[in-house]
DRENBAVO-915232 format. One record per residue (C-alpha): residue number from 1; x, y, z. Coordinates in steps of 0.5 Angstrom, whole numbers, plus 2048, in hexadecimal, padded with zeros to 3 digits. Each point is the difference from the previous one (the first is absolute). Layout:
% DRENBAVO-915232
  resi    X    Y    Z
   NUM    X    Y    Z
...
***
This chain:
% DRENBAVO-915232
  resi    X    Y    Z
     1  80B  828  805
     2  806  7FF  7FB
     3  7FE  7FE  7F9
     4  804  7F9  801
     5  7FC  7FE  806
     6  7FA  800  7FB
     7  803  7FB  7FB
     8  802  7FC  806
     9  7F9  800  803
    10  7FD  7FE  7F9
    11  805  7FB  7FF
    12  7FE  7FD  806
    13  7F9  800  7FE
    14  801  7FD  7F9
    15  804  7FA  804
    16  7FA  7FF  804
    17  7FC  7FF  7FB
    18  804  7FC  7FC
    19  802  7FB  806
    20  7FB  800  805
    21  7F9  801  7FC
    22  7FF  807  802
    23  7FB  802  7FA
    24  7FD  7F9  800
    25  7FA  802  804
    26  7F9  802  7FD
    27  7FD  805  806
    28  7F9  7FE  802
    29  800  802  807
    30  805  804  804
    31  802  7FB  806
    32  802  7FB  7FB
    33  804  805  7FC
    34  804  802  806
    35  801  7F9  802
    36  803  7FE  7F9
    37  804  807  800
    38  803  7FE  807
    39  802  7F9  7FE
    40  803  802  7F9
    41  804  806  803
    42  802  7FB  806
    43  803  7FB  7FB
    44  803  805  7FC
    45  804  802  806
    46  802  7F9  802
    47  802  7FF  7F9
    48  804  807  800
    49  803  7FD  807
    50  802  7FA  7FD
    51  803  803  7FA
    52  804  805  804
    53  803  7FA  805
    54  802  7FC  7FA
    55  803  806  7FC
    56  7FC  7FF  7FA
    57  800  806  7FB
    58  7F8  7FF  800
    59  7FE  7FF  7F8
    60  7F9  7FF  800
    61  800  7FC  7F9
    62  801  7F8  801
    63  805  7FD  7FC
***
């Protein structure tokens, strides 16, 4: 895997943490954690698709 791809993956996970609450769950049971991660990643993918459709750059900070 090229080094640049690693940075893109890390940036995608950071955006998912900031925008979709990927890291806002305290693990109690695996099924609940799995549902939370699945929904958070689906939300992050939806936000990325909306951003691509509207042509926004993708700044994660609100102004």
